[in-house]
N, C-alpha and C positions, 0 to 999 in steps of 0.2 A: 331113660334117655341120657346120654352123656353130653358133655360140652363139645364133643367132636362133631364138627359140621361136615355133612356129606351131601353132595349133589347126587340125586337119584336119576338115572337114565330111564328112558321109556321102557326098555325091555324088562326091567324089574316089575313094573306095574302090569305088563302083559302077563308075566308068569303069575302074578298075584290074582289076576281076575280072569284068566283064560278059562278056568273050569276044567281043563284037560287033566285026566287022571295021570297021564305021563309026565305032567309038570308038577305033580304034588310035592316032590322034594324041593324043587326050585321055589315053589310057592311058600314053603316054610322058611327057606333062606331069605326070600324077599321080605316077608313079614318081619323076621328077626332084625333085618337091617333097618326097617322103619321104626322099630321101637328102640334100637340100639343108639341111633345117631340123631343129632339135630338136623333134620332133613330139609333140603332145599330142592326146588324144581323151578323150571322156567315155563313161560307160556308155550314154548316150542314143545316141551315134554307133554303138556296137556293136549296140545293139538295133534301130535303124533299118536298119542294114546287113543284119542277119540277116533282118529282116522282108521287105525288098526281095528278097533272095536267094531266100527261100522263095516269096513270092507272085508276083513278076514274072519273076524270072530262072529259077525252077524248078531251083535248084541243090540237090544232095543235102545232107543233114544232115552227112555226113562231110566233104564238100568245104567247107561253110560253116565247120565247126569248124577245118579246116586253114587256111582263109583268115584266120580270126580270130587264130590262132596267129601267122601271118605278120604281121598288123597289129600285134600286141603286140610283135613284134621290132623294129618301126620306131617305135612310139609308146608313150608313157607313158599310163596310164589314170587318169583323174580320176573320182571318184565325185560324183554329184549329191546334195547334202544340203539342209537347210533354208535355209542361207545362199544357195546357188545358186538355189533356187526364188524366194526373196525378191528377189534381184538381177534375175532374169528378169522378174518382175512389174514392177519399176521400169523396166527397159529397154523392155518392151512399152508401158508407159504413156508413156514419154518419146519413143520412136522409132517407135512404131506397127508394129513387126515382129510377126509372129505369136508366140504364146507359145512354140512350139517353137523357132523361130529365135532368140527372145530367150534361151531356155535355152542354146542353143549359144554365143551371144555372152557370156552370163554365165559360162559355163564357161571360155571363152577368157580372159576378164578374170581370173578366179580362178587360172588357170594361169600368169598373168603373161606371156601371149603378146604378141609384137609384131604378129603377123599372124593373121588368121583366113582360111584358105584355103577359099573357097566359091564356087560358081557361082551360088547363089541369092540372094545379098545384094548390096547396093550397092557395087560396086567403088570402092575409094578412100576410102570413108567411114571416119572415125575415131571410135570409141566408147570413151571412158575409156582411151585409150592403145593400143587394139587397132585396127589398120588392116585393113579387109576387102580381100582380094586375090583377084580372079578370075583364075586362071592360064590359063583357057581362052579369054580374049579375044584 
């Protein structure tokens, strides 16, 4: 692991744990990111991950809990607070990302990350010192 801090978006964990054969290449890239960077996540990422596992992937509660324990072994957890919410609203207003994407970006900024690893945002865009990086391109 390097000293480079990276905030990891939910989709990275979905590829890591989906079990889909078609996602195997992305699974490898997701895992490599977790071991390459000093990884950060927020409570939002954990909640989004859990929701997708339940609704779309139909993963059992016990397996979801085990996956989350594994995620915590790779990533530090940041909590969303009033400052994060206010920052997200500012980012939404300025950059026109959805509120939830803006909340991810705000969390990455608050965690002093160099990168935000995400498939859903504009690769290469820099927002307040955080560079969005799509590892799946």
